[in-house]
N, C-alpha and C positions, 0 to 999 in steps of 0.2 A: 527527653522527649519520647513519648510512646509512639508505637506505630500508628495509633489512631490520630495522631497529630501530624502525620506525614502523608505525602502523596504515596499511594500504593499502585504499582503498575504491573500488569500481567500481560505477557506475550502468549497469545493463544494460536497455535498452528491451526489452519483451516483447510488442510488438504494440499496435495501436491499434484501439479500438472507435470507433463514432460514436453519438451520441444527441442527443435534444432537450436544449438547454441547461438547461431548467427542472429536470431531474433533478439538475443540478450547482449551479445558481445561481438562487435566487428573487429576481430583480432587477426591482423595480417599473418601472424605465425601459424594460424590454423587454416588459412585459406588454401584452396587448391592452386597449383601452379602447373605450367607446362611440363615440369619435371616430375610432378606428383599428382597426376590427374585422378588417380584411383584411391586417393586417401579417404579413409572412412570418416564420415561426418560425425559430429558430436551430438548425440541425443541425450539431453541432460535433464535432471530433476529440477523442477521449478516450484519450490515450496511457497505457500502463501500463509499469511498470518494476519491477525487483527491484534489490536492493543486495547485492553480494558483498563481504565483508570478510575480509582476512587480518590476523590479530592477531600482533604480534611474539612472543607466547608460543606461537605455533604453531597456534592454533585458527583454524578457518575457519567463517564465519557467513554465513547468507543471510537477508535481510529480504524476506519475501513470496515467492510462488512463481509468479506470472503467470497468464495466461489459458490455458484448455485447448485442445488441438488439436481435440477433438471438441465444441466449444462449441455447434454447432447441435443435436446430439443431446442433449447434457447440459442445455442451457438451454431446449430446446424445450418441455418440460412446464411450465416456469414462465412462458412467454410473453416472457421477457427477450431471447430470441434476436432478436425483432423490434425491441425498444427499444434494445438494445446490441449490434448486430452487430459481430463481430470481422472487419471487412472490409479491414483493412490490416495483414497480418502476413505477412512473408516467412519462408522456411525458417529463416534464421539466428536469428530472434528467439523461436522457441518455447523453453520452459524446458529441455527435454531437449537441444536444440541448444546452448543457452548452456552447459550443463554439459560437453558435448563440447568446445566451444571452450576451456573452462577446463581441459580434460584431467582432469575429475573425474567420479567416480561419485557418486550420491546419498549413499552411506555415507561418503564422504570429508568431507562437511560435518559439523562438530561440533554446530552449533546452527542450527535453522531458526526464525526469529523471525517470528511471524505477527501482523501488525497487527490483523487481525480475520479472521473466517472467511467473508467474502463470496466469491461465485463468481469474481471476477476477482483475488482475492488468495490464496485457499487452494486454487484449483482443481487444482494439481499436488502438493498435499501428500501424496497417496498414493504418490508416488515414494519417499517415505521410510518406507513401511510395512515393518516387519521389519528395519529398520536400527537401529543403536545411536545414531543422531542424536537429540539432545534437541530436541523440538518445544515451543516456548513460546508460550502465549497467556495473556491475562488470565483470571482465574478466573470473572469475570462473563460474559465472552464464551463460555467453554466451557459454563457453566451454561445460558445462553440458547440456544446453538447446538444443544445436545442436548435441550433442554427442550420439544420439540414432536414431534408425530406426523406422518407423511406425508413426501412427497418433499422439500418445501422450505417455508421460511417466509420470504417475500420473497426476498432475494438470498442467503440461507443455503440451500445445497443439501447435504443431509446426506451424500450419497455422496462428496462432496469430502473429507470428514474423518472419516467414521464408521469406527470400529475403530482409530483411531490413538491412541497413548499420549501424552497431552499433559502437560507440566509447566506449572503455572500460577503466576502472580504476583498478589499482591493489594496491591502498593505499588510506587512507583517503584523500579527495581532496576538497580543497576550490575552488569551481568553479568560484565564484564571491565574492567580499567582503561581508561577512555576510552569505554566503550560502555554506555549507560544506556537502559533502556526506561522511557518516561514514560506514565503512565495518563492518557489523554485521551478519556474516553467521550463519548457523545452521538450520533455517527454510528451506532454500535451500542452494545450493552450494555457492551462492554469494549474499545473501540478503543484501540490503543497508538500512540505515536509513538516514534521512535528518535533519540536524541542521540548523536552521535559527535564526540569531541574530537580533532581531528587536529593533528599537530605543525606542519605548514606551512600548511594551508588553514584552520585555525581550526575552530570548532564548526559542525557541520552538523546540522540537525534535519529528519528525514524524517517528514512529517505523515501519510502515507497519506491516508485519506479524512476525517481530522479537518479537513483543508483541501484541497478539490479543486483550487482555482485561486487565482491572486493576488487576483482580485476577491473571493473568499471571505474572504480575510484582512483586506482593507480597510486602515485603518479607514474606516468601521465594518465589522465583520464582516457578511457576507451569507450567510444560511443556504441550504440546498439542499432539493430535493424528496425526498431520501432521508436523513432524520435521525430516529433513534429517539426521542431526547430533546432537544428544542431548547434547553431551559434548560441542561442539562449541556453541550451542544455550544458554546454561547456562553461558558460558563465555561472550557471546555477551550481555545478559541481564545485567550482572554485569558491563560490560563496559558502557552500556547506563546509568545505575544507577550512576556510578562514574562521567560521564560527566554531567549528570543532576544535581547532587549535587554540583559540582564545579561551574556550571553556573546558578544555581537556575532556571532550565528550567521547562517549562510546557511540560510534556511528553504526546503526543497524540497517543493513541493506534490504531492499524489497523482496528479493527472491534468491537468497544465497543459501544453497543446500548445505554447504560446510558450516557457515557461521551459525545457522539456526541450531545446530547440534551443540554448540558451545554456550548457548544462552539458557537461562532458566525459563522454562516454558510450561504451559498448562495451568489449569485452575488450581489455585492454592500455592503456586510458586510465583512469588512476586518480588519486585524490586521496590525499595523505599529510599 
């Protein structure tokens, strides 16, 4: 079987934020105590990525859309520009630059799969406004993300996705052979994970913010400062773990600064 007959998957870094680790990991061993009140807090790298997939049936898919060029302006009203500055992004890693490197226009993508509609995952979704591209989110995510008044609700910034025509799912969905969207709520109302079954590399599960980092996964699982429903989050982590064990999957975490350095990344470096 040639590569043209296989799913080809590329992990494309889209810039790095920094933040206090507590947003990503509520780790008791790092918390201040009465005996250690002056402990230095952890200011950590929070890399972001998208996943570009070419399917042998000719379809092109994109998982998430990266952080926005105008993050200071767009995030300023929320206050998150101070908590999550995008202070390590060179020109080649912005989403529009990635599309140029792939020699693609937004309309050339058949499916944009949004893990959820937070500001660092759906920020560039408006690139697909007015195209025939199918944008997919979980139905509960859409309901929650449109179910408030005002500029934002936490990390949901309505202008990121307002006016877009979304297709929703309400169960695990095999979109194409070997490409399955998994419902893994908890981080938000309807966070999704992506399972891709590759011919040579085996199964890969992209967790987005269902699992920020390897420490989040455990065991035991360790929750984060941004979790909408902690009970659902723990259930989703164990569901991911169960699927990963059954399929011997590589689990790719949403914002793990160490793991991303161990993966093949960038345009032209792909998994099959």
